[in-house]
N, C-alpha and C positions, 0 to 999 in steps of 0.2 A: 846454718845462717838464720838470723832472726828476721821476723817480719820487718819490712822497711829497709832491709839491706839492698844493695845495688851491685851488680856485676857489670863491668864495662870492658868490652873487648875492642881491639883495634882491627879494622879491616882496611880496604883500599879501593880506589877507583879501579884498580886492576882486577877486582872481583867481578866487575861488570864489563870492563873494556880491556881484556888481557892483551898484552903485547907478546909477540912470538919469542922474544928473548927472555921472558920472565915466566916460563911455564910453571915451575915449582912454586914460585912466589904467588902468582895469580891463583893457582889451584888452592893453595893454603888459605889465602885471604877469602876466596869464595866459600871454602869449608867453614871458616870462622863465621862468616855472615849467616850461613845456613844453621850452624850449631847454635848461634846466639838467638836466632828467631825461634828455634825449637825450645831452647832453654827458657826463654821468656814465657812461652806458653806453659811449659811444665811447672815453673815456679810461681806463676801469677797467683794461683790459689793459696799459696803460702805467704803472699804479700811481699815477695822478693822480685825486684825488677832486674832484667838483663837487657842491656843495650850495647850497640856497637857504634863506633865512630869511624868515619872515613875522612880524615882531616885534610886531604889535599897534599901538595908537595911538602915533604918533610926531609930535611937534610940528614941522611944516615950514611953509613959506610957502603950501603948497597948502591948509592947513586954513582960514585966514580968507578965502582967495580963492574957496573953493568951498562954504562953509557959511554959513547965516544966523547973525547975531550970537549968538542964544540957544543955538544948537547949538555954536558955537565956545566959549562960556562953559562948557559942560558937557562938552566934548571930553575923553575919557580918564578921566572921574571914575568910570566904571563898571568899572574894572579893579582888581586887588588893591592896586596902589600908590596908587590914587585920583587919579592924574594921568597925563598922556601922557608917554611917554619923550622924551628929548632925542636928537638925532642922534649926539652924542658917546657916549652910552650904547650905541647900536647899533653904532657903529664898534668899540668895545672887544669886543663880543660876536663880531663877524665875524672878529676875529683869533684867537679861541679855537680853532676847528676845526683849525688848522694845528699847534697845540701839543699836541693830545691824539690818541691813537690812535682808530680806529673801534671802538667798543664793540659796536654792533649796526648792521645796515643795515635800514632800514625804507623803505616806499614814501614818496613825497613827502607832507609834512604836509597835512592837510585839515581 
């Protein structure tokens, strides 16, 4: 990768607040968070950024497969938009970091 390149990984609130029914998912998202933090440190001297995003509720096949029907019905209603995000909305956001300079560097989101 060339200097100025950006790597964006997707994590989840489940990395920080895992639910008992999502063991494998939460563990994977926690691993991605840790991997990205280490990768950012490793690649910084080469001018390559690595970041991860934890977007909030996104509608995916995981939702109806892992939640009771009543919970699925209300999924995402407690966020400002009043609905879960769609994967395409997240995809657009993940393209943004490569187009803007780093304004500040902060520890991973929590």
